[in-house]
C-alpha angles and dihedrals in degrees: 000000000000120000118253090239136050121247127207116224128205144170131248109204124196096175088236114208114225128206109279092006115121121222092248090061092044090058092045088053091052091053092048090049092050092049092051092045089053091053091048098055101259110158102213141014109205128187121213126220117233132154138201094011117127091205097054126062101178093100098118091052102174092046091054091044091056092048093052093043088055090055096049134056114210114357112110113251118206151151118266074203156339106204096227099202087063092060145049112252088227093056091046090052092048094048095047093041088056092047091048091055094044093049107024118209092358105087126092125191113211113184129195135168103217115108096240088220144038121306095252091055091043089056090050090053095050121353094200095047095122089066087055093048090062091045095052095122092046093049090051088055090048091055091047090054092053089058095052122099087220090069092081096102097053123101094237117049139169093212094181089059101047110116094357116137111234115147115222126220128191113224126200150152098204140044093266093076091047091062091049095049092047095047092049096043094238133140113269127221120192123201095223090145089080107005107040100152099098099030098115096040091049093049092048090053092047095052094041096049100035114136117197113241141181086268101049132013098194134021119281119190135189127187131191128234135173116235132190108172125175141158092273136022090239092055092046090050090051092050090048093061088083094059091039091060091043092054091047088054091052091052095047097039090242098125118185141156117290105275129225113264121261135187112282107264129195088252093053091045089053090051090049090055092054106126094229092050091045090055092049093047097042091124099042108122112200123172148065123320096274096049094045090048091052092050092045093050091049091050093050093047094049098044101036091211121164096222140017124214118202131214119190122183099194123156103210115061093216090056091049093050091049091050094055090046090055092046091051089054089050094052093046089054091047091048099048129175096025145340124246124230125226 
């Protein structure tokens, strides 16, 4: 049964690097994915920020954002997100102000405070980052000031950002970020695609504590899911073995390139049933169109979110393109008779 509200749907891209796939091809695949997503009605195409991971190439996030924005026409391009403690607020404002002028009304700024990497690499990126972690709310305000026209009389300015329209989103995987997003009256994005434990508590806090602002009059929430959709459940399960092994590597610290899919073996099935992995992959929807639709509808009904953002770690590009086609069909059916715009 359709929901009584329409839900936007978007893509979170990590530019995952597959075994035997060069970075040039990875970036070409990202562009192709964004172009298809645009044609299928996806609202946003966001790029994550990760460092020192052989399997992820979205490390220079704003550079990749600009490249993909130049190859598309209307889909919103954003950061999912910029890990603010890794960066100076001034530089973030200058980069996004530039992007906002180059691609008017198409750029989103998602900000998080996780490192997006291991602690040793995080220290190499910015040795004083822990000071920034504790100043996350204040640094959000600093970026907002750089975008205001009223900032013209201050000694330090991001002149390319002043007056430029770039919506800001607060990202998080715990309740801490929910308090920040609510207090500042900003849209809230929860990383339930890999850290689902506090999803409902965080959303309850966000909606309960939300304060209207000049940026947003009522709460707007986005939650992440993993999707591997195929013509049959068996084929989807086979395709998902790539992401299964990738997640296992994340949990064990044995990071490697995304591996080619294989038939589901008893050993892999046993790994999939590991309690820790089950908790991490709680919102990973693998199957044919009907089963993924059923799981997606249940997720939307239970969470009440306004938008869903999809990650898909799939080795073969043709399988990934098919998966987002199927998911678009699912969301169009769920959203009948029409989508809403935000």
